[in-house]
C-alpha positions as CSV (number, residue, x, y, z in Angstrom):
1,M,3.9,2.7,-5.9
2,S,0.8,4.7,-7.0
3,V,0.7,8.0,-8.4
4,S,-2.1,9.1,-9.3
5,D,-5.1,9.9,-11.4
6,D,-7.5,8.9,-8.6
7,P,-8.5,12.7,-6.9
8,R,-6.6,12.0,-4.2
9,G,-3.7,14.2,-4.6
10,A,-1.6,14.5,-2.0
11,R,0.8,16.4,0.5
12,A,3.9,14.8,2.1
13,P,5.8,15.8,5.4
14,S,8.6,17.0,4.1
15,N,11.0,15.7,6.2
16,P,13.8,13.2,7.1
17,S,11.5,10.0,8.5
18,L,9.4,10.5,5.5
19,P,9.7,7.4,4.0
20,E,10.1,8.1,0.1
21,S,7.0,8.1,-2.2
22,H,9.3,9.4,-5.3
23,S,11.9,10.4,-6.1
24,E,14.7,11.9,-4.6
25,P,16.5,14.5,-3.9
26,A,13.7,16.4,-1.8
27,T,10.3,15.9,-1.1
28,P,8.1,19.4,-1.2
29,P,6.2,21.0,2.0
30,R,3.7,18.8,3.5
31,R,1.8,21.9,2.3
32,Q,2.2,21.2,-1.6
33,V,0.4,19.5,-3.2
34,L,2.2,16.4,-5.3
35,K,1.6,13.4,-7.1
36,L,0.8,10.9,-5.0
37,G,-3.0,9.5,-4.9
38,A,-3.0,5.8,-4.4
39,S,-6.3,4.1,-5.4
40,L,-8.5,2.5,-2.3
41,L,-7.8,-0.9,-1.6
42,T,-8.0,-4.2,0.4
43,V,-5.8,-7.6,-0.6
44,G,-8.3,-9.3,-3.2
45,G,-10.8,-6.3,-2.5
46,S,-11.5,-7.9,0.7
47,G,-12.4,-6.6,3.9
48,A,-8.4,-6.5,4.8
49,L,-6.7,-3.4,5.7
50,L,-3.9,-2.5,3.0
51,A,-0.7,-1.7,3.6
52,A,1.9,-0.2,1.8
53,C,3.4,1.5,-1.2
54,G,4.4,5.2,-1.4
55,G,2.9,6.4,1.7
56,G,1.5,9.7,2.8
57,G,4.5,9.3,3.2
58,G,5.3,6.8,2.4
59,G,7.2,4.3,0.5
60,A,7.6,1.6,3.3
61,P,5.6,-1.4,3.8
62,G,4.1,-1.5,6.8
63,F,2.9,-4.4,7.0
64,G,1.3,-2.2,6.6
65,P,-1.1,-1.6,8.7
66,L,-2.9,-4.9,9.5
67,P,-5.7,-5.3,7.4
68,A,-8.5,-6.0,9.4
69,P,-9.7,-10.0,8.9
70,A,-10.9,-10.6,6.1
71,P,-14.4,-12.2,5.6
72,A,-15.0,-15.2,4.3
73,P,-13.6,-15.5,0.5
74,A,-15.0,-16.3,-2.1
75,P,-15.4,-19.8,-3.3
76,P,-12.0,-20.2,-6.1
77,P,-13.5,-20.4,-10.0
78,P,-14.3,-23.6,-10.9
79,A,-11.7,-25.5,-11.9
80,A,-10.7,-26.2,-15.4
81,P,-12.1,-29.5,-17.1
82,V,-10.1,-32.3,-16.3
83,D,-9.0,-34.4,-19.3
84,T,-5.3,-36.9,-19.4
85,K,-3.3,-34.2,-20.9
86,I,-3.5,-30.5,-21.9
87,S,-1.0,-28.2,-23.5
88,S,-0.8,-25.4,-21.0
89,F,1.7,-23.2,-20.0
90,A,1.8,-20.2,-17.2
91,L,3.9,-17.1,-16.5
92,A,5.3,-16.2,-13.0
93,V,3.9,-12.1,-12.3
94,M,5.7,-10.3,-9.8
95,P,4.0,-7.1,-9.1
96,D,5.9,-4.0,-7.4
97,T,8.7,-5.5,-5.1
98,Q,9.9,-2.1,-3.7
99,F,9.3,-2.6,0.1
100,Y,10.6,-6.0,0.0
101,A,13.9,-4.8,-1.6
102,R,13.6,-1.4,1.2
103,Y,13.3,-3.5,4.3
104,A,15.5,-6.4,3.5
105,T,18.4,-3.9,4.4
106,S,20.3,-2.8,7.4
107,D,19.2,0.7,6.9
108,E,15.4,-0.7,7.7
109,S,17.0,-3.0,10.4
110,S,16.2,-5.9,8.3
111,Q,13.2,-6.0,9.2
112,Y,12.2,-9.5,7.4
113,Q,15.2,-11.2,8.5
114,N,15.5,-10.3,12.0
115,R,10.8,-11.1,12.8
116,F,10.6,-13.9,9.8
117,G,14.1,-15.6,9.5
118,S,13.8,-15.0,5.6
119,E,13.0,-12.4,2.8
120,P,9.7,-11.6,0.4
121,F,11.5,-11.0,-2.8
122,A,14.0,-13.5,-2.4
123,A,10.9,-16.0,-1.3
124,Q,9.0,-15.5,-4.9
125,T,12.7,-16.0,-7.3
126,K,13.5,-19.8,-5.0
127,W,10.2,-20.5,-5.2
128,I,10.0,-19.9,-9.1
129,A,13.6,-21.7,-9.7
130,A,12.0,-24.1,-7.9
131,N,8.9,-24.9,-9.4
132,A,9.1,-23.9,-13.2
133,K,9.7,-27.5,-14.7
134,A,6.8,-29.0,-13.0
135,L,5.0,-26.2,-13.8
136,N,6.1,-25.4,-17.2
137,I,7.2,-22.1,-16.4
138,P,8.6,-20.4,-19.4
139,F,9.2,-17.1,-18.2
140,T,8.7,-14.3,-15.4
141,I,7.7,-10.8,-15.6
142,H,8.5,-7.9,-13.4
143,L,5.8,-5.2,-13.0
144,G,8.5,-2.5,-11.8
145,D,9.1,-0.3,-8.9
146,V,11.7,-2.5,-8.3
147,V,13.1,-0.6,-5.1
148,D,11.5,2.0,-2.8
149,Q,14.4,4.7,-2.9
150,V,16.1,4.8,-6.0
151,R,19.4,6.5,-4.7
152,K,20.0,3.7,-1.7
153,P,22.3,0.9,-3.1
154,E,21.3,-1.4,-0.8
155,Q,17.9,-1.9,-1.9
156,W,19.1,-2.3,-5.6
157,K,21.4,-5.1,-4.2
158,V,18.9,-7.1,-2.7
159,A,16.7,-6.7,-5.6
160,D,19.7,-7.7,-7.4
161,S,20.3,-10.8,-5.5
162,A,16.8,-11.8,-5.7
163,M,16.3,-11.3,-9.9
164,K,19.9,-13.3,-10.1
165,V,18.5,-16.7,-8.6
166,L,16.1,-16.5,-12.0
167,E,19.4,-15.7,-14.0
168,D,21.7,-19.0,-12.3
169,A,18.8,-20.7,-12.5
170,R,19.0,-20.1,-16.7
171,L,14.9,-18.5,-16.3
172,P,14.3,-15.6,-18.5
173,Y,12.8,-12.1,-17.3
174,S,11.6,-9.2,-17.9
175,V,12.2,-6.0,-15.8
176,L,10.7,-2.4,-16.2
177,A,11.4,0.8,-14.1
178,G,9.0,2.0,-12.3
179,N,8.1,5.5,-10.8
180,H,10.6,4.5,-7.6
181,D,13.5,3.5,-10.2
182,V,14.2,6.7,-12.0
183,L,15.2,10.0,-10.6
184,N,12.8,12.6,-11.7
185,D,9.5,10.7,-11.1
186,V,6.6,12.7,-12.7
187,D,2.9,11.8,-13.4
188,Y,2.0,11.9,-16.3
189,S,-1.5,13.4,-15.3
190,V,0.6,16.3,-13.7
191,D,2.4,16.8,-16.7
192,P,2.3,15.2,-19.7
193,N,5.3,16.6,-21.3
194,S,8.2,15.9,-18.7
195,G,9.8,12.9,-16.6
196,T,10.1,10.9,-19.9
197,D,13.1,9.0,-21.0
198,A,13.8,11.4,-23.1
199,T,14.3,14.3,-20.0
200,R,16.8,11.5,-18.1
201,T,20.5,11.4,-17.7
202,L,20.8,8.4,-18.9
203,A,24.4,7.3,-17.3
204,S,23.3,8.8,-13.8
205,E,20.2,6.1,-14.0
206,P,20.7,3.3,-10.9
207,Y,17.8,1.2,-12.7
208,L,20.3,1.7,-15.7
209,Q,23.4,1.0,-13.8
210,W,22.1,-2.3,-12.2
211,F,19.1,-3.9,-14.7
212,G,21.0,-2.3,-18.0
213,T,21.3,-3.5,-21.3
214,E,24.1,-5.8,-20.7
215,R,22.6,-8.0,-18.0
216,A,19.5,-7.9,-19.9
217,K,21.5,-9.8,-23.1
218,R,21.9,-12.6,-21.0
219,Q,18.0,-13.5,-20.8
220,A,17.8,-16.5,-23.3
221,T,14.7,-14.8,-24.7
222,F,16.0,-11.4,-24.6
223,G,15.4,-9.5,-28.4
224,A,16.5,-5.4,-27.6
225,R,16.0,-2.3,-26.1
226,D,15.1,1.2,-27.0
227,A,18.4,3.5,-27.6
228,S,17.2,4.9,-23.8
229,G,17.8,1.6,-22.1
230,F,14.5,1.4,-20.2
231,H,12.4,-0.6,-22.4
232,E,12.7,-3.9,-23.8
233,Y,11.2,-6.8,-25.8
234,H,11.1,-10.6,-25.5
235,V,9.7,-13.4,-27.5
236,F,9.7,-16.6,-25.5
237,E,8.4,-19.9,-26.5
238,A,6.1,-22.4,-25.3
239,Q,3.9,-25.2,-26.2
240,G,5.5,-24.8,-29.7
241,Q,4.2,-21.5,-29.7
242,K,5.9,-18.3,-29.5
243,F,4.3,-15.0,-27.9
244,M,6.7,-11.5,-27.2
245,V,6.4,-10.2,-24.0
246,L,7.1,-6.1,-24.6
247,S,8.2,-3.9,-21.1
248,L,7.9,-1.1,-21.0
249,S,9.2,1.2,-18.1
250,W,8.5,4.4,-16.4
251,R,7.5,6.9,-18.6
252,I,7.7,6.4,-22.4
253,S,8.5,9.0,-24.4
254,D,7.2,9.7,-27.8
255,A,10.4,8.4,-29.4
256,G,10.4,5.2,-27.1
257,I,6.6,4.5,-28.2
258,A,8.0,4.5,-32.3
259,W,10.3,2.4,-30.6
260,A,7.9,-0.2,-29.7
261,R,5.6,0.2,-32.4
262,Q,8.5,-0.6,-34.7
263,V,9.5,-3.7,-32.6
264,I,6.0,-5.6,-33.0
265,A,5.4,-4.3,-36.7
266,K,8.8,-6.6,-37.1
267,N,7.8,-9.4,-35.1
268,P,4.2,-9.2,-37.5
269,T,2.6,-12.7,-36.1
270,L,3.4,-12.9,-32.6
271,P,0.7,-12.1,-29.9
272,V,2.1,-9.1,-27.6
273,I,1.3,-9.0,-23.8
274,L,2.4,-5.4,-23.4
275,V,3.6,-4.6,-19.7
276,N,4.0,-1.2,-18.1
277,H,4.5,0.2,-14.2
278,Q,0.9,2.2,-14.9
279,L,-1.5,1.4,-17.6
280,L,-5.1,0.7,-14.7
281,N,-5.8,1.8,-12.0
282,I,-8.7,0.4,-9.4
283,A,-12.0,2.4,-8.0
284,A,-12.7,3.1,-4.9
285,D,-15.1,-0.1,-4.0
286,G,-11.2,-1.8,-4.3
287,T,-12.2,-4.1,-7.5
288,S,-13.4,-2.1,-10.3
289,P,-11.4,-1.1,-12.8
290,L,-10.5,2.7,-13.2
291,E,-8.7,4.1,-16.1
292,T,-6.2,6.1,-15.8
293,D,-4.7,9.5,-18.0
294,Y,-1.6,7.5,-19.0
295,G,-3.4,4.3,-19.8
296,K,-5.3,6.2,-22.3
297,M,-3.0,7.3,-24.3
298,L,-1.3,4.4,-24.2
299,W,-4.8,2.9,-26.1
300,E,-4.6,6.0,-28.2
301,K,-1.1,5.6,-29.3
302,L,-0.2,2.0,-29.3
303,I,-2.6,-0.6,-27.9
304,R,-6.4,0.0,-29.8
305,D,-4.7,-0.1,-33.8
306,N,-2.1,-3.1,-32.9
307,D,-4.3,-6.0,-33.1
308,Q,-1.3,-8.6,-31.4
309,I,-1.4,-6.6,-28.5
310,F,-4.1,-9.4,-26.8
311,M,-3.2,-8.2,-23.0
312,T,-1.9,-5.9,-20.7
313,L,-0.5,-5.9,-17.2
314,N,0.6,-3.7,-14.9
315,G,1.4,-2.6,-11.0
316,H,1.9,0.8,-9.6
317,H,-2.1,1.3,-8.3
318,H,-3.3,-0.7,-4.9
319,G,-5.0,-4.2,-5.8
320,A,-6.5,-5.7,-8.4
321,A,-8.5,-4.9,-11.2
322,H,-9.5,-6.5,-14.9
323,L,-10.5,-4.7,-17.5
324,T,-12.1,-6.0,-21.3
325,E,-11.3,-3.4,-23.9
326,T,-12.4,-4.0,-27.6
327,N,-9.7,-2.9,-30.3
328,D,-9.9,-1.0,-33.7
329,F,-10.0,-4.9,-35.1
330,G,-13.4,-5.5,-33.3
331,R,-11.2,-8.2,-30.6
332,K,-10.8,-7.9,-26.8
333,V,-7.7,-6.3,-25.0
334,E,-7.3,-7.9,-21.5
335,E,-6.3,-5.4,-19.3
336,M,-5.2,-6.2,-15.8
337,V,-3.7,-4.3,-12.7
338,V,-2.1,-5.9,-8.9
339,D,-0.4,-4.6,-6.5
340,Y,-0.1,-5.8,-3.4
341,Q,2.4,-3.3,-1.6
342,M,0.4,-1.6,0.6
343,A,-1.3,-5.1,1.7
344,Y,0.0,-6.9,5.0
345,Q,4.1,-6.6,5.0
346,G,3.9,-4.7,2.5
347,G,3.1,-7.4,0.0
348,N,3.5,-10.1,2.1
349,G,5.1,-12.5,-1.1
350,L,2.0,-12.2,-3.0
351,M,2.6,-12.7,-6.9
352,R,0.5,-14.0,-9.0
353,L,0.7,-17.1,-12.0
354,Y,-1.3,-16.4,-14.9
355,E,-2.4,-20.2,-16.8
356,F,-2.3,-20.1,-20.3
357,D,-4.3,-23.5,-21.2
358,L,-4.4,-23.7,-25.0
359,T,-6.9,-27.0,-24.8
360,H,-9.6,-25.5,-22.7
361,K,-9.3,-21.6,-24.4
362,Q,-8.4,-20.1,-20.8
363,I,-6.5,-17.9,-18.8
364,R,-6.6,-18.9,-15.1
365,V,-5.5,-16.5,-12.5
366,L,-4.0,-17.3,-9.4
367,S,-2.7,-14.8,-6.9
368,F,-0.7,-16.9,-3.7
369,S,2.9,-16.2,-1.5
370,P,5.2,-18.6,-1.9
371,W,7.0,-16.7,1.2
372,V,3.4,-17.1,3.6
373,P,4.0,-21.1,4.2
374,Q,7.5,-20.1,5.3
375,K,7.3,-18.1,7.9
376,P,7.4,-19.1,11.5
377,A,4.4,-20.8,12.9
378,A,4.7,-18.2,15.8
379,T,4.9,-15.1,13.5
380,L,0.9,-15.7,11.6
381,T,-1.7,-13.8,11.7
382,S,-5.6,-14.0,10.1
383,F,-3.7,-11.6,7.4
384,D,-1.5,-14.4,6.2
385,Q,-3.4,-15.8,3.7
386,A,-1.3,-17.9,1.2
387,V,-3.8,-18.1,-1.5
388,L,-6.3,-15.3,-2.5
389,A,-9.7,-16.4,-3.4
390,M,-11.5,-13.0,-3.9
391,S,-13.2,-12.6,-7.5
392,N,-10.6,-10.2,-8.4
393,E,-7.9,-11.9,-7.7
394,A,-8.8,-15.7,-8.7
395,F,-10.7,-15.3,-12.0
396,T,-10.6,-17.1,-15.3
397,I,-11.0,-15.6,-18.5
398,E,-12.5,-17.3,-21.8
399,M,-10.0,-16.8,-25.1
400,D,-10.1,-18.6,-27.9
401,F,-6.3,-17.9,-28.9
402,A,-6.3,-19.2,-32.5
403,Q,-9.5,-17.1,-33.4
404,R,-8.3,-14.0,-31.0
405,F,-4.7,-14.5,-33.0
406,A,-6.6,-15.4,-36.3
407,G,-5.7,-11.4,-38.3
408,F,-2.1,-11.7,-37.9
409,N,-1.3,-15.5,-37.2
410,K,-3.8,-17.7,-38.8
411,S,-1.1,-21.1,-37.5
412,F,-1.7,-20.4,-34.4
413,G,-2.2,-23.6,-32.8
414,T,-3.2,-25.5,-29.7
415,G,0.4,-27.4,-29.4
416,N,0.9,-31.0,-27.7
417,A,-1.0,-31.4,-24.9
418,T,2.2,-32.7,-22.8
419,I,0.6,-31.5,-19.1
420,D,-1.3,-33.7,-16.7
421,G,-3.9,-31.1,-15.6
422,S,-4.7,-27.6,-14.9
423,L,-1.2,-26.2,-13.6
424,V,-3.0,-23.2,-12.0
425,D,-4.8,-26.3,-9.6
426,Q,-1.1,-27.9,-9.2
427,A,0.5,-24.2,-7.7
428,R,-2.6,-23.5,-5.8
429,A,-2.4,-27.3,-4.1
430,M,2.1,-27.4,-4.0
431,I,1.2,-23.8,-1.9
432,L,-1.1,-25.2,0.4
433,A,0.1,-28.2,1.0
434,N,2.6,-27.6,4.1
435,Y,0.6,-24.5,5.2
436,T,-2.9,-24.6,7.3
437,E,-3.7,-20.6,7.7
438,P,-3.9,-19.8,11.7
439,E,-6.1,-20.3,13.5
440,V,-7.4,-17.0,15.6
441,A,-9.2,-16.7,18.3
442,A,-11.8,-14.7,18.7
443,Q,-12.3,-11.8,20.1
444,R,-15.1,-11.0,22.7
445,P,-17.1,-8.0,22.2
446,A,-17.9,-6.0,25.6
447,S,-20.2,-7.4,27.3
448,N,-21.1,-3.4,29.0
449,P,-18.9,-0.1,29.3
450,D,-16.8,-1.4,31.2
451,D,-15.7,-4.8,30.1
452,Y,-11.9,-3.4,29.2
453,P,-9.1,-4.1,30.6
454,R,-8.0,-0.8,33.2
455,V,-4.3,-0.5,33.4
456,A,-1.8,2.2,35.8
457,N,-0.4,4.4,34.6
458,T,-3.1,5.6,32.4
459,L,-2.3,9.7,31.5
460,A,-5.7,10.4,30.0
461,H,-8.8,7.8,28.1
462,W,-11.5,10.0,26.3
463,R,-14.4,7.7,25.8
464,F,-16.7,10.1,23.1
465,F,-20.3,8.8,24.2
466,G,-23.0,10.1,26.0
467,G,-25.5,12.3,23.6
468,A,-28.8,11.7,22.1
469,V,-27.8,9.8,18.6
470,N,-26.9,12.4,15.4
471,Q,-27.4,15.1,18.0
472,S,-24.9,18.7,17.7
473,V,-22.2,18.2,20.4
474,S,-22.6,21.2,21.3
475,P,-19.5,23.7,21.4
476,G,-18.0,23.5,25.1
477,T,-19.4,19.9,25.6
478,I,-17.0,18.3,28.2
479,I,-15.6,15.0,27.3
480,A,-14.7,13.3,30.6
481,D,-11.5,11.9,31.4
482,V,-12.2,8.6,33.1
483,T,-8.9,9.2,35.3
484,G,-10.4,12.6,36.3
485,A,-7.3,14.7,35.3
486,N,-7.5,15.5,31.7
487,P,-11.3,16.5,30.3
488,L,-11.8,17.7,26.9
489,H,-13.9,20.4,25.2
490,R,-15.0,21.3,22.4
491,D,-13.7,24.1,21.6
492,A,-15.7,27.6,20.0
493,L,-16.5,27.5,16.8
494,N,-14.0,28.7,14.0
495,Q,-11.1,29.6,15.6
496,G,-7.5,30.0,14.9
497,G,-8.3,30.9,11.2
498,I,-11.8,28.2,10.6
499,Q,-14.3,29.4,8.3
500,G,-17.8,28.6,8.3
501,A,-17.4,25.7,11.3
502,A,-21.5,25.1,12.9
503,D,-22.7,23.3,15.2
504,G,-23.8,20.2,13.4
505,D,-20.2,19.2,12.7
506,I,-19.5,16.5,15.3
507,V,-22.7,14.8,16.4
508,W,-23.0,12.0,19.1
509,T,-23.7,8.2,17.5
510,D,-24.1,4.6,18.9
511,D,-21.8,3.7,15.9
512,R,-18.9,1.5,17.7
513,H,-15.9,-0.6,16.6
514,H,-17.0,-4.4,17.8
515,L,-14.5,-4.4,20.5
516,S,-14.8,-1.1,21.6
517,A,-16.4,-0.7,25.4
518,A,-17.5,2.0,24.7
519,P,-21.1,2.0,23.2
520,G,-21.0,4.8,21.0
521,S,-18.3,7.4,19.0
522,V,-18.6,11.0,17.8
523,R,-18.6,11.9,14.1
524,F,-16.7,14.7,12.9
525,L,-18.6,16.3,9.6
526,N,-18.0,19.0,7.1
527,A,-14.4,18.8,7.3
528,D,-12.6,20.5,4.0
529,K,-8.7,21.3,4.4
530,N,-9.2,24.0,1.6
531,V,-11.3,26.3,3.3
532,P,-10.2,25.0,6.5
533,R,-13.4,23.7,7.8
534,L,-13.6,21.8,10.9
535,S,-14.2,20.9,14.7
536,Y,-12.1,19.7,17.2
537,F,-12.1,18.5,21.3
538,L,-8.6,20.2,23.4
539,T,-7.1,19.9,26.6
540,E,-7.5,22.8,29.0
541,A,-4.3,24.6,29.0
542,A,-3.6,23.1,33.2
543,A,-4.1,20.0,32.2
544,P,-1.6,17.7,33.4
545,I,-0.8,16.0,30.6
546,N,0.0,19.1,28.3
547,G,3.2,18.4,29.8
548,Q,3.7,14.6,29.6
549,T,6.7,13.5,27.2
550,L,5.6,10.0,27.5
551,E,10.0,8.1,27.7
552,N,7.5,4.8,26.4
553,G,4.2,4.3,26.3
554,T,1.0,3.6,24.7
555,V,-2.0,5.7,22.5
556,E,-4.2,4.0,21.6
557,A,-7.5,4.9,19.6
558,F,-10.5,3.2,17.6
559,V,-11.1,5.9,14.6
560,K,-13.3,4.9,11.1
561,I,-12.5,7.1,7.8
562,D,-15.4,8.6,6.6
563,K,-16.9,6.7,3.0
564,S,-16.4,9.7,1.6
565,W,-13.4,11.0,2.2
566,T,-11.0,12.1,-0.3
567,S,-7.5,13.4,-0.8
568,N,-8.6,17.0,-2.2
569,K,-10.5,17.9,0.9
570,Q,-9.3,15.6,3.7
571,A,-5.8,14.7,3.2
572,W,-3.9,14.5,5.9
573,M,-6.3,14.5,8.6
574,N,-5.7,14.7,12.4
575,I,-6.4,11.9,14.8
576,M,-4.8,14.0,17.2
577,T,-2.3,16.0,17.7
578,R,-0.3,18.2,20.7
579,D,-0.5,22.1,20.0
580,G,2.7,24.0,18.7
581,R,5.3,24.2,16.1
582,R,8.0,21.4,16.2
583,G,9.9,24.5,14.2
584,D,10.6,26.3,17.9
585,L,12.1,23.0,19.9
586,A,15.2,23.6,21.0
587,G,18.0,21.8,18.5
588,Y,15.5,21.0,15.7
589,Q,16.6,20.1,12.3
590,G,13.5,18.4,10.3
591,G,11.3,19.4,7.9
592,D,7.8,21.2,8.2
593,P,8.5,23.4,10.6
594,E,5.3,24.8,11.0
595,A,3.7,21.4,11.8
596,P,3.0,19.9,15.8
597,P,5.1,17.7,17.3
598,M,3.3,15.3,17.2
599,L,1.0,14.4,14.9
600,F,-1.7,11.1,14.9
601,A,-2.8,11.2,11.4
602,I,-4.5,9.9,8.0
603,S,-2.2,10.4,4.8
604,S,-3.2,11.2,1.3
605,L,-2.8,7.8,0.4
606,R,-4.6,6.9,4.0
607,E,-2.1,5.5,6.2
608,V,-2.2,6.1,10.0
609,Q,1.2,8.4,9.9
610,W,2.1,8.2,13.8
611,E,5.0,11.2,13.8
612,V,6.8,12.5,17.1
613,V,10.0,14.7,17.7
614,P,11.3,12.6,20.5
615,S,11.9,14.5,23.6
616,A,15.8,14.0,24.0
617,A,17.6,17.0,24.0
618,G,20.0,17.8,21.3
619,A,20.0,17.6,17.7
620,R,16.2,15.9,16.9
621,S,13.9,15.7,13.8
622,P,10.5,14.0,13.8
623,K,10.4,10.3,13.0
624,T,7.2,8.1,11.7
625,N,5.7,5.1,12.0
626,W,3.1,4.3,8.5
627,S,0.4,1.6,8.4
628,G,-0.3,0.8,4.7
629,E,-3.6,2.1,3.1
630,V,-6.7,1.8,5.4
631,I,-10.5,1.0,4.1
632,A,-12.8,4.0,4.9
633,D,-16.2,3.7,6.3
634,R,-14.6,0.6,8.4
635,W,-13.6,0.8,12.1
636,V,-10.0,0.3,12.9
637,H,-8.0,0.0,16.4
638,I,-5.1,1.8,16.3
639,A,-1.9,1.2,18.8
640,V,0.9,2.3,19.1
641,V,3.8,1.0,21.4
642,N,7.1,2.2,22.5
643,D,9.6,-0.1,24.1
644,P,10.9,1.2,27.6
645,V,14.4,-0.3,26.9
646,S,15.1,0.1,23.2
647,H,12.6,3.3,22.5
648,D,11.7,1.0,19.3
649,T,8.0,2.1,18.3
650,T,5.6,-0.3,16.9
651,M,2.4,0.4,15.5
652,Y,-0.4,-1.7,15.5
653,V,-3.2,-2.0,13.3
654,E,-6.6,-4.2,14.3
655,G,-3.7,-6.3,16.4
656,A,-1.2,-7.0,13.3
657,P,2.0,-4.6,13.7
658,V,2.9,-2.4,10.6
659,L,6.1,-2.9,9.0
660,R,7.0,0.7,8.5
661,N,7.6,1.6,12.4
662,I,10.5,3.3,14.0
663,G,13.7,2.9,16.5
664,N,15.4,5.0,19.1
665,A,12.4,7.5,19.6
666,P,12.2,8.2,23.0
667,G,9.2,10.3,24.0
668,L,7.0,13.8,23.2
669,A,8.1,16.7,22.5
670,T,6.1,19.4,23.7
671,L,6.6,23.0,23.3
672,S,5.6,23.8,27.1
673,A,2.9,22.8,29.9
674,S,0.0,25.0,28.4
675,S,0.2,23.5,25.0
676,P,-2.8,21.6,24.7
677,W,-3.1,18.2,23.0
678,V,-6.0,18.2,19.9
679,V,-9.1,15.4,19.1
680,G,-10.1,15.6,16.0
681,G,-8.0,18.5,14.6
682,G,-4.5,19.4,14.2
683,S,-2.3,22.7,13.2
684,W,0.0,24.4,10.9
685,D,1.6,27.3,11.7
686,G,0.4,28.2,14.3
687,A,-3.2,28.3,12.7
688,R,-6.0,25.6,12.9
689,A,-6.1,22.9,10.5
690,D,-6.7,19.2,8.8
691,G,-10.4,18.4,10.8
692,F,-10.5,14.7,11.4
693,F,-13.5,13.3,8.6
694,G,-15.4,10.6,10.1
695,N,-15.8,8.7,13.5
696,I,-13.7,8.8,16.8
697,G,-15.0,6.2,19.8
698,E,-12.2,6.0,22.1
699,V,-8.5,7.0,22.2
700,R,-6.4,6.2,25.6
701,V,-2.8,7.5,26.2
702,V,-0.8,5.6,28.7
703,G,2.6,5.7,30.2
704,V,3.7,2.1,29.9
705,A,3.9,0.2,26.9
706,L,1.2,-2.5,27.2
707,A,0.5,-5.7,25.6
708,P,-2.1,-6.5,23.4
709,G,-4.1,-8.6,26.5
710,Q,-4.4,-5.3,28.0
711,W,-5.1,-3.1,25.0
712,L,-9.2,-1.8,25.1
713,T,-9.8,-4.4,22.3
714,A,-9.2,-6.7,25.1
715,R,-11.7,-7.3,28.3
716,A,-11.6,-6.9,31.5
717,A,-10.1,-9.4,33.5
718,G,-12.8,-12.0,34.8
């Protein structure tokens, strides 16, 4: 998971429903600034919405949100020149598996097995074991965040079982601890001195109990671990050449760095692949590299004056990017970050193959999922991409290996030409041989404002259009409810502690989701949680919906996060809430008692948060659905559906179910029949807070569970 140098710092709601985004024991209150930021991103930089790592609260993969259908991928990089035989080998790389471990457990309803009949973590290692010989894979690298919740043994058992597949096949691998794998997760940008391996009680660390030194020693390639047991190195041989993989866990101390330097010095002729959980980040465009404070520290203390380090790999930050640096010797260091946890289904089994073509002097990169082709056809969506072809996911690095390594190994050679053509091309063909990407029926845009399904038991349907484009929505303006029962109005300015709000903070626009029948939306501007400044709509005190507890039902919304969104100003902004302090509910036992009883919000990591206190009497605490990361400046449709029998709640983003869903959550508690619903804002401890920043097009609340064909994205019956 990403803890960031990216400006999106975070407030995480502290309650039992919060999917852990860092290590326990206690998550600080929602208002406390945490170190949870993460870089925005889409799978491979595509338009797909990502889902998953640490979340606005959470560390669960929800599919994440289903990404919006990806645009046509870029053409794959040119194939390698065709020779009869080449000298080449490939490394398998497994980015953050935290959600694969978590959502395969019974604690999380074994969601992968129950929905798809298989699990992505095991699918990855089984694929490597089955194809290592054919694809000349001598070694596998795990990038850390092995599990999501460090104190949950069941998650470690999933990881243990998956990695044992490689051990049973006698295929060596390196592993390291990510921030989710240690008991005290402190980001370097928050405190560069504490939270390192030097400050841990080693006997208490689950990572060392499950993936300790004795287990590592069983790898044929194992060199050593440092005194803490968190950092290790391996030496593998391929095509007659030896390489070192130096894997450094979250976070390394000065003593650990000294050990790493010593290891390199004792192996002066070996090219080194440096592996960390964090080093390189991804910029807001989803594809450009962004340096981190921790990465800069590693560059200064370990990389720049060690010519043997020619390549670095890390996870932690959501997405993929590549940066070429120049070391003190004037030679290139290729840095790469890859992490799919915020993608569909917590990563959808995506991993990488790095081919080292010594003949053609290239490193070729393939990003693919061995799990997607295994999934039942009926479960496939437009987000099930078995091979990624975007430019930051499929690329080639030119590298004259002998020349690059000449400063420390003048005898490095090409090796024997024993391989029948590009391994990346062979792997791509293997993955796609029995897989056809699903055909997704094109959804028709509305032909008129009434071209959407009317459904029985609609409690409220607010459509935000009607004024002149870019004109202010004046305070007091009424937003009609299609049912006629529950109109909204824009509240007077600067109520409940708000400062600086102006008429122009909400304006009419003709912008809308392409499947919304409403011909426009309202745009919320200038929201800043630090002032606080916000504007919003709310129901009248006597509105019938105020007393509704929705024992089952559906809530839909079309929203677009403003392109200028930042965590610092807009984290935890509300799409919709219900007024009141949930701590005042009878039997309430959860965290953040100051929060409202319902939160439909955007987290510090731009995940959609649906958090409710069930209406059932007795002891109760909030339950939360999380999407993955939602891309700014892009319309999304969100549907939250509560099953009338099981009361399981499923969130859908752009039509796809997220992974982080909740069970047994009947109803939405309300403080009183006069507590209004609020659109575009919320409250904290009775004061107005957390205003929306972006566009809201339609919001509909229905008292029954709707099927996709009844959603606002569908069209009216013939």
